[in-house]
C-alpha positions in Angstrom: 90.3 109.2 100.8 90.0 113.0 100.9 90.7 115.2 103.9 87.9 115.9 106.2 86.4 119.4 106.0 88.0 121.8 108.5 91.0 119.7 109.2 94.3 121.5 110.0 97.9 120.6 109.8 99.3 120.1 113.3 103.0 120.3 113.7 103.8 118.8 117.0 106.1 116.1 118.4 104.3 113.1 119.8 107.3 110.9 120.8 110.6 111.5 122.7 113.4 109.0 122.2 116.4 108.7 124.5 119.4 106.7 123.4 121.7 105.4 126.1 125.2 104.1 126.2 124.3 100.7 127.4 121.4 98.5 128.4 121.7 99.8 132.0 120.8 103.4 130.9 124.0 104.7 132.5 124.9 107.6 130.2 122.5 109.5 127.9 124.0 109.8 124.4 121.2 111.5 122.4 117.6 112.8 122.9 115.4 113.3 119.9 111.8 114.2 119.2 109.6 112.6 116.5 106.2 113.3 115.0 105.2 109.8 114.2 106.1 106.1 114.9 107.0 105.8 111.2 109.9 108.3 111.7 111.2 106.3 114.6 111.0 103.1 112.6 112.9 104.6 109.7 115.6 106.1 111.9 116.3 103.1 114.1 115.2 100.2 111.7 112.5 99.1 114.2 109.2 97.6 113.4 105.9 99.0 114.8 105.6 96.1 117.3 109.0 96.9 118.8 108.1 100.5 119.1 104.7 99.7 120.7 106.3 97.3 123.2 109.0 99.9 124.1 106.4 102.5 124.8 103.8 100.4 126.7 105.8 97.8 128.6 108.7 97.7 130.9 110.4 94.7 129.4 112.9 95.9 126.8 114.2 93.8 123.9 117.8 92.8 123.6 118.3 94.5 120.3 116.7 97.9 121.3 117.4 97.8 125.1 119.5 101.0 124.9 116.5 103.0 123.4 113.7 104.4 125.5 110.6 105.8 123.7 108.2 108.0 125.6 104.8 109.2 124.3 104.3 112.9 124.9 100.9 113.8 126.4 100.1 116.5 125.5 102.2 116.8 122.3 105.0 119.3 122.2 104.7 122.0 119.5 107.4 122.0 116.9 107.5 125.8 116.7 107.5 128.1 119.6 105.0 131.0 119.5 106.6 134.3 120.6 105.2 137.8 120.9 107.0 140.9 120.0 106.8 143.7 122.6 106.3 146.8 120.6 106.6 149.0 123.7 110.4 148.7 123.6 110.3 150.5 120.3 108.4 153.5 121.6 111.6 155.3 122.8 113.7 157.6 120.7 114.9 155.9 117.6 118.3 157.0 116.2 117.6 155.4 112.8 114.3 157.2 112.3 115.4 160.2 114.4 112.0 160.5 116.1 110.0 159.4 119.1 107.5 157.6 117.0 109.5 154.9 115.2 108.5 154.0 111.7 110.4 150.7 111.8 108.0 149.1 114.4 107.4 146.0 112.2 111.1 145.3 111.8 113.5 144.0 114.4 116.4 146.4 114.3 119.5 145.8 116.4 120.6 149.4 116.3 117.1 150.7 117.2 
């Protein structure tokens, strides 16, 4: 089946998994983010039914009682968008030896 027209690749995490020390959820050992249920199944050797039951019910299985899976709504983006403030480069630049810096597109530590 081909991709639909105008579809985009979305890189976001849809699930957060917390791994605890014991079934009582006393001490958090690890917290990880996953993009799909398939990734969770491969990492923890779980089937899709166990993942679904862990997300949607309060009763935990004996084998996976130490794992808590949470569906993230809305999904968390994988990459953080950040903006560069070019106003900080408007001061005198020692590298370019001028007030109008020609290295605006570059992030220089010494600038």
